[in-house]
N, CA, C and O atoms as a DFTB+ gen file, in Angstrom:
708 C
 N C O
     1  1      -5.083      43.424      24.492
     2  2      -3.997      43.996      23.706
     3  2      -2.686      43.391      24.213
     4  3      -2.374      43.468      25.402
     5  1      -1.937      42.799      23.312
     6  2      -0.669      42.164      23.653
     7  2       0.452      43.203      23.581
     8  3       0.880      43.580      22.490
     9  1       0.926      43.667      24.739
    10  2       1.968      44.694      24.767
    11  2       3.330      44.154      24.332
    12  3       4.219      44.929      23.980
    13  1       3.500      42.824      24.354
    14  2       4.761      42.234      23.889
    15  2       4.962      42.454      22.386
    16  3       6.093      42.467      21.900
    17  1       3.869      42.624      21.665
    18  2       3.945      42.809      20.214
    19  2       3.396      44.180      19.812
    20  3       2.904      44.358      18.698
    21  1       3.484      45.139      20.725
    22  2       2.922      46.462      20.503
    23  2       3.491      47.135      19.259
    24  3       2.782      47.853      18.554
    25  1       4.767      46.901      18.997
    26  2       5.431      47.560      17.872
    27  2       5.525      46.663      16.639
    28  3       6.360      46.886      15.762
    29  1       4.675      45.663      16.581
    30  2       4.641      44.747      15.443
    31  2       3.274      44.821      14.770
    32  3       2.243      44.651      15.421
    33  1       3.273      45.073      13.474
    34  2       2.043      44.934      12.703
    35  2       2.098      43.509      12.176
    36  3       2.809      43.206      11.218
    37  1       1.332      42.648      12.823
    38  2       1.533      41.217      12.674
    39  2       0.201      40.488      12.861
    40  3      -0.849      41.104      13.045
    41  1       0.278      39.179      12.809
    42  2      -0.885      38.332      13.025
    43  2      -1.341      38.447      14.479
    44  3      -0.534      38.359      15.404
    45  1      -2.639      38.644      14.665
    46  2      -3.248      38.682      15.993
    47  2      -4.149      37.457      16.078
    48  3      -5.034      37.279      15.241
    49  1      -3.931      36.612      17.082
    50  2      -4.761      35.407      17.193
    51  2      -6.250      35.732      17.172
    52  3      -6.712      36.655      17.841
    53  1      -6.993      34.947      16.383
    54  2      -8.435      35.107      16.314
    55  2      -8.927      35.981      15.175
    56  3     -10.132      36.171      15.013
    57  1      -7.982      36.527      14.364
    58  2      -8.359      37.405      13.266
    59  2      -7.692      36.934      11.977
    60  3      -6.617      36.335      12.000
    61  1      -8.345      37.214      10.858
    62  2      -7.749      36.898       9.560
    63  2      -6.491      37.746       9.366
    64  3      -6.241      38.670      10.140
    65  1      -5.716      37.442       8.357
    66  2      -4.411      38.081       8.153
    67  2      -4.475      39.612       8.052
    68  3      -3.818      40.311       8.823
    69  1      -5.260      40.127       7.109
    70  2      -5.319      41.581       6.926
    71  2      -6.060      42.277       8.060
    72  3      -5.688      43.383       8.453
    73  1      -7.088      41.653       8.584
    74  2      -7.778      42.238       9.732
    75  2      -6.841      42.278      10.929
    76  3      -6.892      43.219      11.721
    77  1      -5.983      41.264      11.072
    78  2      -4.965      41.283      12.137
    79  2      -4.076      42.508      12.028
    80  3      -3.777      43.156      13.031
    81  1      -3.661      42.820      10.834
    82  2      -2.788      43.988      10.630
    83  2      -3.515      45.277      11.010
    84  3      -2.938      46.170      11.629
    85  1      -4.780      45.355      10.632
    86  2      -5.587      46.511      11.003
    87  2      -5.726      46.590      12.527
    88  3      -5.568      47.662      13.110
    89  1      -6.018      45.469      13.162
    90  2      -6.153      45.423      14.621
    91  2      -4.833      45.813      15.289
    92  3      -4.845      46.513      16.302
    93  1      -3.711      45.380      14.749
    94  2      -2.405      45.766      15.305
    95  2      -2.242      47.282      15.316
    96  3      -1.794      47.859      16.307
    97  1      -2.604      47.916      14.221
    98  2      -2.484      49.373      14.130
    99  2      -3.468      50.065      15.072
   100  3      -3.128      51.059      15.714
   101  1      -4.680      49.537      15.148
   102  2      -5.673      50.111      16.055
   103  2      -5.235      49.956      17.510
   104  3      -5.439      50.860      18.321
   105  1      -4.633      48.812      17.840
   106  2      -4.156      48.587      19.207
   107  2      -3.057      49.575      19.580
   108  3      -3.069      50.134      20.676
   109  1      -2.118      49.789      18.681
   110  2      -1.041      50.735      18.969
   111  2      -1.605      52.149      19.147
   112  3      -1.229      52.862      20.078
   113  1      -2.495      52.540      18.263
   114  2      -3.109      53.869      18.369
   115  2      -3.822      54.027      19.704
   116  3      -3.680      55.058      20.361
   117  1      -4.580      53.030      20.108
   118  2      -5.314      53.100      21.369
   119  2      -4.363      53.138      22.563
   120  3      -4.571      53.907      23.502
   121  1      -3.331      52.316      22.526
   122  2      -2.366      52.311      23.632
   123  2      -1.745      53.692      23.813
   124  3      -1.645      54.187      24.936
   125  1      -1.331      54.311      22.718
   126  2      -0.706      55.629      22.829
   127  2      -1.712      56.691      23.272
   128  3      -1.346      57.634      23.973
   129  1      -2.964      56.549      22.872
   130  2      -3.998      57.476      23.352
   131  2      -4.170      57.332      24.857
   132  3      -4.206      58.330      25.576
   133  1      -4.274      56.109      25.331
   134  2      -4.444      55.883      26.769
   135  2      -3.235      56.375      27.565
   136  3      -3.382      56.910      28.664
   137  1      -2.055      56.192      27.007
   138  2      -0.850      56.698      27.673
   139  2      -0.877      58.230      27.758
   140  3      -0.386      58.809      28.727
   141  1      -1.444      58.875      26.755
   142  2      -1.452      60.337      26.726
   143  2      -2.430      60.955      27.723
   144  3      -2.335      62.147      28.012
   145  1      -3.359      60.174      28.249
   146  2      -4.328      60.713      29.209
   147  2      -4.160      60.136      30.612
   148  3      -4.900      60.492      31.529
   149  1      -3.205      59.265      30.770
   150  2      -2.996      58.590      32.050
   151  2      -2.879      59.614      33.188
   152  3      -2.113      60.575      33.111
   153  1      -3.666      59.373      34.244
   154  2      -3.565      60.182      35.450
   155  2      -4.286      61.519      35.429
   156  3      -4.194      62.272      36.398
   157  1      -4.997      61.838      34.364
   158  2      -5.666      63.137      34.299
   159  2      -6.901      63.170      35.196
   160  3      -7.641      62.191      35.295
   161  1      -7.105      64.295      35.836
   162  2      -8.276      64.515      36.686
   163  2      -9.452      64.956      35.825
   164  3      -9.286      65.299      34.654
   165  1     -10.625      64.944      36.410
   166  2     -11.819      65.425      35.709
   167  2     -11.633      66.883      35.297
   168  3     -11.999      67.271      34.188
   169  1     -11.070      67.681      36.184
   170  2     -10.827      69.095      35.865
   171  2      -9.903      69.233      34.654
   172  3     -10.140      70.075      33.788
   173  1      -8.867      68.422      34.589
   174  2      -7.944      68.470      33.453
   175  2      -8.623      67.976      32.175
   176  3      -8.380      68.517      31.097
   177  1      -9.462      66.962      32.289
   178  2     -10.183      66.447      31.122
   179  2     -11.153      67.474      30.565
   180  3     -11.468      67.449      29.376
   181  1     -11.632      68.382      31.418
   182  2     -12.597      69.409      31.005
   183  2     -11.950      70.734      30.622
   184  3     -12.644      71.649      30.178
   185  1     -10.641      70.857      30.785
   186  2      -9.944      72.119      30.517
   187  2     -10.100      72.533      29.054
   188  3     -10.001      71.708      28.145
   189  1     -10.347      73.829      28.846
   190  2     -10.451      74.393      27.493
   191  2      -9.336      75.405      27.293
   192  3      -9.149      76.301      28.116
   193  1      -8.598      75.265      26.202
   194  2      -7.541      76.225      25.887
   195  2      -8.113      77.617      25.653
   196  3      -7.511      78.618      26.043
   197  1      -9.285      77.675      25.013
   198  2      -9.973      78.936      24.756
   199  2     -11.440      78.623      24.500
   200  3     -11.846      77.463      24.562
   201  1     -12.229      79.633      24.216
   202  2     -13.679      79.457      24.078
   203  2     -14.089      78.673      22.825
   204  3     -15.249      78.278      22.707
   205  1     -13.170      78.443      21.900
   206  2     -13.486      77.694      20.682
   207  2     -12.876      76.294      20.641
   208  3     -13.074      75.565      19.669
   209  1     -12.147      75.914      21.671
   210  2     -11.440      74.630      21.637
   211  2     -12.285      73.498      22.214
   212  3     -13.340      73.727      22.804
   213  1     -11.804      72.289      22.034
   214  2     -12.429      71.103      22.603
   215  2     -11.606      70.636      23.796
   216  3     -10.389      70.819      23.829
   217  1     -12.257      70.048      24.751
   218  2     -11.558      69.506      25.915
   219  2     -10.984      68.132      25.580
   220  3     -11.357      67.521      24.579
   221  1     -10.084      67.658      26.417
   222  2      -9.548      66.306      26.249
   223  2     -10.680      65.293      26.376
   224  3     -10.742      64.334      25.608
   225  1     -11.572      65.498      27.337
   226  2     -12.710      64.587      27.494
   227  2     -13.570      64.532      26.242
   228  3     -13.994      63.455      25.824
   229  1     -13.829      65.690      25.640
   230  2     -14.631      65.721      24.415
   231  2     -13.913      65.005      23.277
   232  3     -14.541      64.303      22.484
   233  1     -12.599      65.185      23.200
   234  2     -11.840      64.498      22.151
   235  2     -11.853      62.989      22.362
   236  3     -11.947      62.232      21.395
   237  1     -11.762      62.544      23.609
   238  2     -11.844      61.109      23.891
   239  2     -13.209      60.561      23.482
   240  3     -13.304      59.503      22.861
   241  1     -14.254      61.287      23.836
   242  2     -15.585      60.806      23.471
   243  2     -15.775      60.860      21.954
   244  3     -16.480      60.020      21.394
   245  1     -15.163      61.827      21.289
   246  2     -15.223      61.890      19.826
   247  2     -14.564      60.643      19.220
   248  3     -15.104      60.046      18.289
   249  1     -13.417      60.260      19.741
   250  2     -12.731      59.049      19.262
   251  2     -13.666      57.846      19.362
   252  3     -13.746      57.034      18.441
   253  1     -14.367      57.740      20.481
   254  2     -15.308      56.629      20.675
   255  2     -16.487      56.731      19.713
   256  3     -16.921      55.729      19.144
   257  1     -17.002      57.945      19.534
   258  2     -18.164      58.148      18.679
   259  2     -17.851      57.788      17.228
   260  3     -18.680      57.197      16.537
   261  1     -16.659      58.144      16.774
   262  2     -16.258      57.804      15.405
   263  2     -16.193      56.289      15.243
   264  3     -16.693      55.749      14.257
   265  1     -15.582      55.601      16.203
   266  2     -15.512      54.139      16.108
   267  2     -16.906      53.528      16.126
   268  3     -17.198      52.620      15.348
   269  1     -17.759      54.019      17.003
   270  2     -19.120      53.491      17.083
   271  2     -19.887      53.730      15.775
   272  3     -20.565      52.831      15.277
   273  1     -19.779      54.924      15.231
   274  2     -20.487      55.242      13.982
   275  2     -19.995      54.362      12.832
   276  3     -20.798      53.898      12.023
   277  1     -18.682      54.130      12.755
   278  2     -18.160      53.276      11.686
   279  2     -18.503      51.809      11.927
   280  3     -18.661      51.042      10.976
   281  1     -18.619      51.420      13.185
   282  2     -19.085      50.074      13.496
   283  2     -20.499      49.891      12.923
   284  3     -20.786      48.912      12.234
   285  1     -21.362      50.848      13.223
   286  2     -22.732      50.754      12.706
   287  2     -22.745      50.733      11.182
   288  3     -23.464      49.937      10.577
   289  1     -21.953      51.602      10.562
   290  2     -21.931      51.719       9.106
   291  2     -21.406      50.461       8.429
   292  3     -21.980      50.006       7.440
   293  1     -20.326      49.896       8.947
   294  2     -19.679      48.775       8.252
   295  2     -20.134      47.405       8.742
   296  3     -20.149      46.452       7.962
   297  1     -20.499      47.285       9.997
   298  2     -20.884      45.976      10.548
   299  2     -22.402      45.801      10.506
   300  3     -22.905      44.794      10.007
   301  1     -23.125      46.790      11.035
   302  2     -24.580      46.683      11.080
   303  2     -25.250      47.247       9.825
   304  3     -26.457      47.097       9.635
   305  1     -24.454      47.894       8.976
   306  2     -24.941      48.447       7.698
   307  2     -26.106      49.423       7.910
   308  3     -27.136      49.344       7.240
   309  1     -25.909      50.345       8.864
   310  2     -26.934      51.336       9.125
   311  2     -26.298      52.607       9.676
   312  3     -25.129      52.618      10.064
   313  1     -27.074      53.653       9.701
   314  2     -26.653      54.923      10.283
   315  2     -27.135      54.975      11.730
   316  3     -27.893      54.108      12.165
   317  1     -26.707      55.969      12.462
   318  2     -27.159      56.135      13.837
   319  2     -28.663      56.382      13.867
   320  3     -29.201      57.108      13.032
   321  1     -29.331      55.770      14.837
   322  2     -30.751      56.024      15.056
   323  2     -30.896      57.414      15.681
   324  3     -29.902      58.033      16.060
   325  1     -32.116      57.895      15.783
   326  2     -32.348      59.200      16.404
   327  2     -31.888      59.187      17.860
   328  3     -31.292      60.155      18.333
   329  1     -32.159      58.105      18.561
   330  2     -31.708      57.976      19.958
   331  2     -30.178      57.995      20.033
   332  3     -29.607      58.653      20.903
   333  1     -29.520      57.281      19.129
   334  2     -28.051      57.273      19.102
   335  2     -27.499      58.641      18.729
   336  3     -26.450      59.043      19.233
   337  1     -28.192      59.358      17.856
   338  2     -27.761      60.723      17.499
   339  2     -27.808      61.647      18.714
   340  3     -26.944      62.507      18.884
   341  1     -28.817      61.462      19.550
   342  2     -28.905      62.267      20.772
   343  2     -27.726      61.972      21.698
   344  3     -27.136      62.882      22.281
   345  1     -27.395      60.693      21.824
   346  2     -26.297      60.286      22.705
   347  2     -24.932      60.679      22.145
   348  3     -24.094      61.208      22.876
   349  1     -24.699      60.426      20.857
   350  2     -23.370      60.579      20.272
   351  2     -23.175      61.879      19.497
   352  3     -22.045      62.224      19.151
   353  1     -24.255      62.604      19.221
   354  2     -24.163      63.840      18.451
   355  2     -23.158      64.846      18.995
   356  3     -22.340      65.359      18.231
   357  1     -23.193      65.149      20.308
   358  2     -22.227      66.126      20.828
   359  2     -20.777      65.705      20.588
   360  3     -19.919      66.548      20.325
   361  1     -20.506      64.409      20.677
   362  2     -19.138      63.917      20.479
   363  2     -18.757      63.912      19.005
   364  3     -17.602      64.170      18.666
   365  1     -19.697      63.626      18.136
   366  2     -19.388      63.649      16.706
   367  2     -19.221      65.078      16.206
   368  3     -18.341      65.358      15.392
   369  1     -20.068      65.982      16.694
   370  2     -20.035      67.372      16.250
   371  2     -18.930      68.180      16.927
   372  3     -18.334      69.064      16.312
   373  1     -18.663      67.873      18.192
   374  2     -17.751      68.660      19.032
   375  2     -18.233      70.111      19.071
   376  3     -19.441      70.342      19.138
   377  1     -17.339      71.088      19.031
   378  2     -17.756      72.491      19.032
   379  2     -18.567      72.869      20.250
   380  3     -18.382      72.314      21.333
   381  1     -19.471      73.821      20.064
   382  2     -20.271      74.367      21.162
   383  2     -21.069      73.291      21.894
   384  3     -21.089      73.252      23.124
   385  1     -21.723      72.424      21.132
   386  2     -22.537      71.375      21.760
   387  2     -21.658      70.430      22.586
   388  3     -22.038      70.033      23.687
   389  1     -20.512      70.081      22.067
   390  2     -19.595      69.227      22.815
   391  2     -19.110      69.895      24.092
   392  3     -19.058      69.260      25.145
   393  1     -18.753      71.173      24.004
   394  2     -18.300      71.909      25.197
   395  2     -19.399      71.954      26.261
   396  3     -19.124      71.862      27.458
   397  1     -20.613      72.093      25.818
   398  2     -21.745      72.215      26.733
   399  2     -22.116      70.871      27.373
   400  3     -22.456      70.816      28.555
   401  1     -22.050      69.794      26.589
   402  2     -22.597      68.520      27.059
   403  2     -21.571      67.477      27.504
   404  3     -21.922      66.541      28.222
   405  1     -20.316      67.622      27.090
   406  2     -19.316      66.600      27.455
   407  2     -18.386      67.184      28.509
   408  3     -17.404      67.855      28.191
   409  1     -18.714      66.916      29.763
   410  2     -17.888      67.402      30.866
   411  2     -18.303      66.706      32.161
   412  3     -19.333      66.036      32.238
   413  1     -17.473      66.893      33.152
   414  2     -17.714      66.357      34.500
   415  2     -17.640      64.832      34.569
   416  3     -18.268      64.221      35.434
   417  1     -16.881      64.218      33.668
   418  2     -16.704      62.763      33.680
   419  2     -15.276      62.430      34.081
   420  3     -14.335      63.047      33.582
   421  1     -15.102      61.455      34.983
   422  2     -13.744      61.040      35.334
   423  2     -13.112      60.236      34.199
   424  3     -13.814      59.732      33.322
   425  1     -11.802      60.119      34.222
   426  2     -11.086      59.359      33.199
   427  2     -11.626      57.938      33.067
   428  3     -11.703      57.406      31.960
   429  1     -11.994      57.328      34.168
   430  2     -12.497      55.953      34.150
   431  2     -13.744      55.827      33.261
   432  3     -13.937      54.805      32.603
   433  1     -14.573      56.847      33.246
   434  2     -15.762      56.840      32.389
   435  2     -15.361      56.683      30.926
   436  3     -15.909      55.847      30.208
   437  1     -14.399      57.494      30.492
   438  2     -13.977      57.461      29.088
   439  2     -13.289      56.129      28.762
   440  3     -13.543      55.537      27.713
   441  1     -12.428      55.667      29.654
   442  2     -11.710      54.412      29.407
   443  2     -12.677      53.240      29.333
   444  3     -12.550      52.382      28.459
   445  1     -13.642      53.199      30.246
   446  2     -14.614      52.111      30.240
   447  2     -15.418      52.106      28.939
   448  3     -15.644      51.049      28.350
   449  1     -15.844      53.278      28.497
   450  2     -16.608      53.377      27.255
   451  2     -15.741      53.015      26.044
   452  3     -16.208      52.344      25.124
   453  1     -14.490      53.454      26.046
   454  2     -13.578      53.095      24.954
   455  2     -13.400      51.583      24.883
   456  3     -13.436      50.996      23.801
   457  1     -13.207      50.958      26.043
   458  2     -13.012      49.509      26.084
   459  2     -14.267      48.762      25.631
   460  3     -14.177      47.761      24.920
   461  1     -15.432      49.252      26.043
   462  2     -16.699      48.620      25.663
   463  2     -16.901      48.654      24.145
   464  3     -17.276      47.650      23.539
   465  1     -16.651      49.800      23.546
   466  2     -16.827      49.925      22.095
   467  2     -15.784      49.097      21.360
   468  3     -16.103      48.435      20.373
   469  1     -14.539      49.127      21.832
   470  2     -13.494      48.348      21.171
   471  2     -13.767      46.861      21.267
   472  3     -13.539      46.137      20.298
   473  1     -14.249      46.378      22.409
   474  2     -14.589      44.960      22.540
   475  2     -15.625      44.549      21.496
   476  3     -15.510      43.490      20.879
   477  1     -16.624      45.385      21.307
   478  2     -17.669      45.110      20.319
   479  2     -17.066      45.069      18.915
   480  3     -17.400      44.191      18.119
   481  1     -16.177      46.021      18.612
   482  2     -15.514      46.057      17.314
   483  2     -14.699      44.796      17.094
   484  3     -14.805      44.162      16.044
   485  1     -13.888      44.428      18.076
   486  2     -13.011      43.268      17.924
   487  2     -13.801      41.966      17.805
   488  3     -13.413      41.072      17.054
   489  1     -14.897      41.855      18.535
   490  2     -15.731      40.660      18.409
   491  2     -16.244      40.545      16.973
   492  3     -16.204      39.466      16.383
   493  1     -16.722      41.646      16.415
   494  2     -17.212      41.621      15.033
   495  2     -16.079      41.312      14.061
   496  3     -16.250      40.509      13.144
   497  1     -14.920      41.946      14.257
   498  2     -13.772      41.702      13.378
   499  2     -13.358      40.234      13.388
   500  3     -12.926      39.709      12.362
   501  1     -13.483      39.568      14.526
   502  2     -13.063      38.163      14.624
   503  2     -13.943      37.250      13.768
   504  3     -13.557      36.125      13.453
   505  1     -15.108      37.733      13.399
   506  2     -16.047      36.930      12.609
   507  2     -16.005      37.264      11.124
   508  3     -16.767      36.701      10.338
   509  1     -15.111      38.186      10.733
   510  2     -15.038      38.641       9.345
   511  2     -13.820      38.066       8.629
   512  3     -12.864      37.617       9.260
   513  1     -13.876      38.089       7.303
   514  2     -12.748      37.647       6.485
   515  2     -12.066      38.864       5.861
   516  3     -12.607      39.970       5.868
   517  1     -10.887      38.641       5.330
   518  2     -10.157      39.727       4.681
   519  2     -10.942      40.317       3.507
   520  3     -10.806      41.504       3.208
   521  1     -11.748      39.511       2.852
   522  2     -12.524      39.997       1.716
   523  2     -13.491      41.117       2.130
   524  3     -13.806      41.995       1.327
   525  1     -13.952      41.080       3.364
   526  2     -14.850      42.121       3.869
   527  2     -14.182      43.501       3.798
   528  3     -14.847      44.507       3.553
   529  1     -12.868      43.535       4.015
   530  2     -12.155      44.815       3.972
   531  2     -12.276      45.484       2.604
   532  3     -12.258      46.712       2.509
   533  1     -12.399      44.683       1.546
   534  2     -12.479      45.216       0.182
   535  2     -13.883      45.635      -0.233
   536  3     -14.046      46.311      -1.249
   537  1     -14.902      45.246       0.538
   538  2     -16.267      45.650       0.200
   539  2     -16.354      47.172       0.247
   540  3     -15.779      47.815       1.125
   541  1     -17.077      47.731      -0.707
   542  2     -17.151      49.190      -0.763
   543  2     -18.557      49.650      -1.106
   544  3     -19.419      48.872      -1.514
   545  1     -18.748      50.945      -0.922
   546  2     -19.972      51.615      -1.345
   547  2     -19.588      53.012      -1.819
   548  3     -18.511      53.515      -1.497
   549  1     -20.464      53.621      -2.573
   550  2     -20.226      54.982      -3.029
   551  2     -20.597      55.935      -1.898
   552  3     -21.669      55.829      -1.303
   553  1     -19.704      56.852      -1.620
   554  2     -19.896      57.767      -0.494
   555  2     -20.330      59.134      -0.992
   556  3     -19.541      59.858      -1.598
   557  1     -21.608      59.496      -0.733
   558  2     -22.113      60.793      -1.211
   559  2     -21.335      61.988      -0.662
   560  3     -21.187      62.996      -1.353
   561  1     -20.834      61.887       0.580
   562  2     -20.091      62.999       1.189
   563  2     -18.716      63.185       0.561
   564  3     -18.049      64.190       0.808
   565  1     -18.294      62.227      -0.242
   566  2     -16.990      62.305      -0.907
   567  2     -17.166      62.282      -2.424
   568  3     -16.374      61.669      -3.139
   569  1     -18.196      62.944      -2.899
   570  2     -18.424      63.035      -4.343
   571  2     -18.768      61.714      -4.991
   572  3     -18.430      61.481      -6.152
   573  1     -19.442      60.842      -4.249
   574  2     -19.808      59.505      -4.717
   575  2     -18.594      58.650      -5.076
   576  3     -18.674      57.773      -5.936
   577  1     -17.488      58.909      -4.421
   578  2     -16.296      58.071      -4.600
   579  2     -16.507      56.724      -3.928
   580  3     -17.199      56.646      -2.913
   581  1     -15.921      55.658      -4.479
   582  2     -16.001      54.365      -3.793
   583  2     -15.112      54.388      -2.539
   584  3     -13.971      54.848      -2.576
   585  1     -15.664      53.883      -1.437
   586  2     -14.932      53.838      -0.163
   587  2     -15.087      52.422       0.391
   588  3     -16.201      51.957       0.631
   589  1     -13.949      51.741       0.592
   590  2     -14.041      50.374       1.111
   591  2     -13.912      50.350       2.630
   592  3     -13.526      51.336       3.258
   593  1     -14.249      49.186       3.205
   594  2     -14.200      49.033       4.659
   595  2     -12.790      49.222       5.207
   596  3     -12.619      49.725       6.317
   597  1     -11.798      48.827       4.450
   598  2     -10.414      49.012       4.897
   599  2     -10.130      50.501       5.110
   600  3      -9.574      50.891       6.136
   601  1     -10.512      51.323       4.139
   602  2     -10.293      52.757       4.293
   603  2     -11.092      53.312       5.465
   604  3     -10.581      54.136       6.224
   605  1     -12.331      52.875       5.621
   606  2     -13.159      53.382       6.722
   607  2     -12.497      53.112       8.066
   608  3     -12.473      53.983       8.935
   609  1     -11.960      51.907       8.239
   610  2     -11.343      51.580       9.527
   611  2      -9.956      52.197       9.663
   612  3      -9.518      52.490      10.776
   613  1      -9.265      52.397       8.555
   614  2      -8.034      53.195       8.597
   615  2      -8.387      54.590       9.109
   616  3      -7.674      55.137       9.950
   617  1      -9.467      55.162       8.615
   618  2      -9.891      56.495       9.047
   619  2     -10.196      56.529      10.547
   620  3      -9.907      57.523      11.212
   621  1     -10.777      55.455      11.082
   622  2     -11.081      55.409      12.512
   623  2      -9.812      55.622      13.326
   624  3      -9.796      56.442      14.244
   625  1      -8.746      54.891      12.999
   626  2      -7.560      55.054      13.841
   627  2      -6.704      56.242      13.445
   628  3      -5.972      56.759      14.289
   629  1      -6.760      56.701      12.198
   630  2      -6.007      57.916      11.867
   631  2      -6.687      59.129      12.484
   632  3      -6.011      60.101      12.821
   633  1      -8.002      59.098      12.641
   634  2      -8.709      60.164      13.347
   635  2      -8.299      60.169      14.819
   636  3      -8.106      61.230      15.411
   637  1      -8.169      58.991      15.399
   638  2      -7.721      58.883      16.793
   639  2      -6.320      59.459      16.948
   640  3      -6.050      60.196      17.896
   641  1      -5.426      59.124      16.019
   642  2      -4.052      59.639      16.078
   643  2      -4.054      61.161      15.977
   644  3      -3.321      61.830      16.705
   645  1      -4.856      61.702      15.098
   646  2      -4.959      63.152      14.944
   647  2      -5.395      63.807      16.258
   648  3      -4.786      64.779      16.704
   649  1      -6.440      63.276      16.865
   650  2      -6.945      63.876      18.098
   651  2      -6.020      63.607      19.282
   652  3      -5.983      64.392      20.230
   653  1      -5.281      62.515      19.235
   654  2      -4.291      62.273      20.291
   655  2      -3.232      63.371      20.259
   656  3      -2.746      63.789      21.309
   657  1      -2.873      63.838      19.074
   658  2      -1.940      64.961      18.975
   659  2      -2.502      66.197      19.642
   660  3      -1.781      66.906      20.344
   661  1      -3.781      66.464      19.433
   662  2      -4.426      67.591      20.095
   663  2      -4.417      67.399      21.616
   664  3      -4.159      68.336      22.371
   665  1      -4.701      66.181      22.043
   666  2      -4.705      65.873      23.481
   667  2      -3.338      66.169      24.086
   668  3      -3.248      66.763      25.160
   669  1      -2.290      65.763      23.411
   670  2      -0.930      66.008      23.936
   671  2      -0.629      67.499      24.044
   672  3       0.001      67.933      25.009
   673  1      -1.070      68.284      23.070
   674  2      -0.866      69.731      23.131
   675  2      -1.605      70.322      24.331
   676  3      -1.046      71.116      25.087
   677  1      -2.859      69.927      24.494
   678  2      -3.652      70.451      25.611
   679  2      -3.014      70.041      26.927
   680  3      -2.918      70.847      27.853
   681  1      -2.580      68.794      27.014
   682  2      -1.981      68.314      28.267
   683  2      -0.738      69.134      28.604
   684  3      -0.525      69.465      29.770
   685  1       0.073      69.462      27.630
   686  2       1.256      70.297      27.885
   687  2       0.850      71.680      28.380
   688  3       1.508      72.255      29.246
   689  1      -0.229      72.204      27.830
   690  2      -0.670      73.550      28.223
   691  2      -1.229      73.578      29.645
   692  3      -1.165      74.610      30.313
   693  1      -1.774      72.455      30.113
   694  2      -2.282      72.445      31.490
   695  2      -1.192      72.098      32.490
   696  3      -1.431      72.037      33.696
   697  1       0.022      71.871      31.967
   698  2       1.156      71.662      32.841
   699  2       1.311      70.273      33.417
   700  3       1.933      70.098      34.464
   701  1       0.753      69.286      32.745
   702  2       0.868      67.913      33.239
   703  2       1.254      67.006      32.066
   704  3       0.716      65.909      31.919
   705  1       2.174      67.465      31.250
   706  2       2.465      66.706      30.052
   707  2       3.878      66.430      29.845
   708  3       4.245      65.791      28.858
């Protein structure tokens, strides 16, 4: 991630024009997410505002799970396998299962996993053309509306931005924000 151009939605070396713009937005979203969790302890990552809330750690893993699921959907053209559902289900679902299963991980665990998934995404993006962004399919969960790859990847980073807002609220409540 080039921090010199952090505030520019611009050409990123190695990517087509429109994919570069998407990558620029994804990079900014990720940078601000990482800044919002900098220095947090495992205890802080596991903190729950109440019995129905999600922890910062669970939200971080959810961000990763969404990117991974959309990677599979748009790049590999498949859904999560049963094994992948076992691994990523708690993060995709959040709620009770997430509270129960996503905890006791240091910040480095989440950052390493985020970087690993993003590297895979960026490698795939570097091999695609702008026309790929326009490819679409009918989405049964959205009333069989057409949904293109551009929208799917916009959703990946807008979901991250949404959860980063939650992370900032939680961080303020634990007194380290």
